[in-house]
Structure formats: structure tokens, C-alpha cells
C-alpha positions as CSV (number, residue, x, y, z in Angstrom):
1,X,54.2,15.4,233.3
2,X,51.3,16.1,230.9
3,X,53.3,14.4,228.1
4,X,53.6,11.2,230.1
5,X,49.9,11.3,231.0
6,X,49.1,11.6,227.3
7,X,51.4,8.7,226.4
8,X,49.8,6.5,229.0
9,X,46.2,7.1,228.0
10,X,44.3,4.2,226.5
11,X,45.1,3.9,222.8
12,X,41.5,3.9,221.6
13,X,40.5,7.0,223.5
14,X,43.6,9.0,222.5
15,X,43.6,7.9,218.9
16,X,40.4,9.7,218.3
17,X,42.1,13.1,218.8
18,X,45.6,12.3,217.4
19,X,46.9,12.4,213.8
20,X,48.5,9.4,212.3
21,X,51.9,11.0,212.8
22,X,51.2,11.6,216.5
23,X,50.1,8.0,216.9
24,X,53.3,6.8,215.2
25,X,55.5,9.0,217.4
26,X,53.6,7.6,220.5
27,X,54.3,4.1,219.2
28,X,58.0,4.9,218.9
29,X,58.1,6.1,222.5
30,X,56.4,3.0,223.8
31,X,58.3,0.6,221.5
32,X,61.8,2.0,222.2
33,X,61.2,3.7,225.5
34,X,61.5,7.3,226.4
35,X,62.3,9.4,229.5
36,X,59.6,8.2,232.0
37,X,58.3,5.5,229.7
38,X,59.4,1.9,229.9
39,X,59.7,0.1,226.6
40,X,56.5,-1.9,225.9
41,X,56.5,-3.7,222.5
42,X,52.8,-4.6,222.7
43,X,51.7,-1.0,223.2
44,X,54.2,0.3,220.7
45,X,52.9,-2.1,218.0
46,X,49.3,-1.2,218.8
47,X,50.1,2.5,218.2
48,X,52.0,1.7,215.0
49,X,49.0,-0.4,213.8
50,X,46.5,2.5,214.4
51,X,48.7,4.9,212.5
52,X,49.3,2.4,209.7
53,X,45.6,1.9,209.3
54,X,45.3,5.6,208.5
55,X,47.8,5.1,205.7
56,X,50.8,6.7,207.4
57,X,53.8,5.1,205.5
58,X,56.4,5.2,208.3
59,X,53.9,3.4,210.6
60,X,53.1,0.9,207.9
61,X,56.8,0.0,207.6
62,X,57.2,-0.1,211.4
63,X,54.1,-2.3,211.9
64,X,55.2,-4.6,209.1
65,X,58.6,-5.0,210.9
66,X,56.7,-5.9,214.1
67,X,54.7,-8.5,212.2
68,X,57.7,-9.9,210.4
69,X,59.8,-10.1,213.7
70,X,57.0,-11.0,216.1
71,X,57.8,-7.9,218.1
72,X,54.8,-7.0,220.3
73,X,52.4,-9.0,218.0
74,X,52.2,-12.6,216.9
75,X,54.6,-13.2,214.0
76,X,52.9,-13.1,210.7
77,X,55.2,-13.0,207.6
78,X,52.3,-13.0,205.2
79,X,50.6,-10.0,206.8
80,X,54.0,-8.3,207.0
81,X,54.3,-8.4,203.2
82,X,50.8,-7.2,202.5
């Protein structure tokens, strides 16, 4: 139950105490869904973005895919290639 509570915490507050890898993993849980967590592309993309801004390469790729495909964010092919 504590894991679910952590996953559902507001991104900004939780991001302050999480590593980029933790943020990426949280993004995957939201983006794809997990036991007790309904898929939410918007929340997943937000967590990917936060981890990507810290330079975490897997999150950068995942967020670029979100931008390219318009999954959870407004589609932006230019930003996806940046």
C-alpha cells in the first residue's frame, strides 16, 4: 500500500526526494500501468520529463518518444529530436 501511495503523490513534491532513475520507474508505472495503478499517459510523460531533465538517458528517450507520438503531451517532433 505504501508503494501505491508513493506513486500517487504529486510529482513536484515527490521529485525532490527521488533520483532520476526512481522518477523514470514511476513514469513507467503510470505510463504502462501497474498493479493498483491505472495507465495515465499524462502523468507518465510528466515523470519521464522530470527524470530526463536530470540527464537520465532512458528517460530522455522515453520522453522523446512521448513528444514524437503525442503520448501524454502535445506532439512536437522538433523537441523530440532535440
